[in-house]
C-alpha positions as CSV (number, residue, x, y, z in Angstrom):
1,M,129.1,191.3,52.8
2,D,126.0,189.8,54.4
3,L,124.1,187.1,52.7
4,I,120.4,187.7,52.6
5,V,118.2,184.7,52.5
6,P,114.6,185.4,51.4
7,R,112.0,184.0,53.7
8,L,109.4,181.7,52.2
9,P,105.8,182.6,53.1
10,S,104.4,180.3,55.7
11,P,101.6,178.0,54.6
12,P,98.1,178.9,55.6
13,P,96.9,177.4,58.8
14,T,95.2,174.1,58.4
15,P,91.5,174.2,59.4
16,A,90.6,172.3,62.5
17,P,88.9,169.0,62.0
18,P,85.2,169.0,62.6
19,E,85.7,166.7,65.6
20,A,87.6,169.5,67.4
21,S,84.4,171.4,68.2
22,L,82.6,168.3,69.5
23,T,82.3,167.3,73.1
24,T,84.0,164.2,74.4
25,Q,80.8,162.2,74.4
26,E,80.0,163.3,70.8
27,R,83.5,162.3,69.6
28,L,83.1,158.9,71.3
29,R,79.7,158.4,69.7
30,L,81.2,159.4,66.3
31,A,84.1,157.0,66.7
32,R,81.8,154.1,67.6
33,R,79.7,154.8,64.5
34,R,82.8,154.9,62.3
35,R,84.1,151.7,63.8
36,A,80.7,150.0,63.4
37,A,80.7,151.0,59.7
38,Q,84.3,149.8,59.3
39,L,83.4,146.4,60.8
40,K,80.3,146.2,58.6
41,R,82.4,146.8,55.5
42,W,85.0,144.3,56.6
43,T,82.5,141.5,57.2
44,Q,80.9,142.2,53.8
45,R,84.3,141.9,52.1
46,E,85.1,138.7,54.0
47,R,81.7,137.3,53.0
48,E,82.3,138.2,49.3
49,R,85.8,136.7,49.5
50,N,84.7,133.5,51.1
51,H,81.7,133.1,48.8
52,P,82.3,134.7,45.4
53,P,79.4,135.1,43.1
54,P,78.6,131.9,41.1
55,D,79.4,133.5,37.7
56,L,82.9,134.2,38.8
57,V,83.6,130.7,40.1
58,A,82.1,128.8,37.1
59,G,84.5,130.2,34.4
60,G,85.4,133.7,35.3
61,A,88.0,135.3,37.4
62,Y,88.5,132.3,39.7
63,A,88.8,129.6,37.0
64,G,92.0,127.7,37.1
65,L,93.1,129.0,40.5
66,P,93.9,126.5,43.2
67,H,91.2,126.0,45.8
68,R,91.5,127.8,49.1
69,G,92.0,124.5,51.0
70,S,95.2,123.6,49.1
71,R,98.3,124.2,51.1
72,N,101.0,123.2,48.7
73,I,103.5,126.1,49.3
74,S,107.1,125.6,48.4
75,F,110.1,127.9,48.9
76,V,113.5,128.1,47.3
77,P,116.3,126.6,49.4
78,D,117.8,130.1,50.1
79,V,114.6,131.2,51.8
80,M,114.4,128.0,53.8
81,L,118.0,128.4,55.0
82,L,117.4,132.0,56.0
83,E,114.2,131.1,57.9
84,S,115.8,128.2,59.7
85,A,118.8,130.3,60.6
86,A,116.5,133.0,62.0
87,R,115.0,130.2,64.3
88,N,118.4,128.9,65.1
89,D,117.4,125.4,63.8
90,V,120.7,123.9,62.8
91,A,119.3,120.5,61.8
92,E,116.9,122.1,59.3
93,G,119.5,124.4,58.1
94,R,121.7,121.5,57.2
95,G,118.8,119.8,55.4
96,E,118.7,116.9,57.9
97,A,115.4,115.1,58.4
98,V,113.4,116.6,61.2
99,G,112.2,114.2,63.8
100,S,114.7,111.4,63.0
């Protein structure tokens, strides 16, 4: 007895992107425009991140958060051991003082 497996209908073909009909020069021009817009959005976000609006800083979303300049980061000993082992730093892995 032969086993008959029903065939699933194939999906409809995906339409070609609008860039497919453009010439090389037009695609390059479009890519430059898109990249310029992307960079503009990025610089705007960076500006907003570095200089938040005064109402947020005074007592809003940023109240109580450490300042950007503080660099007091600490890790659990397991993470420190794993990182020193990855760098093959035996002295730090043992907890010995570095530079002594």
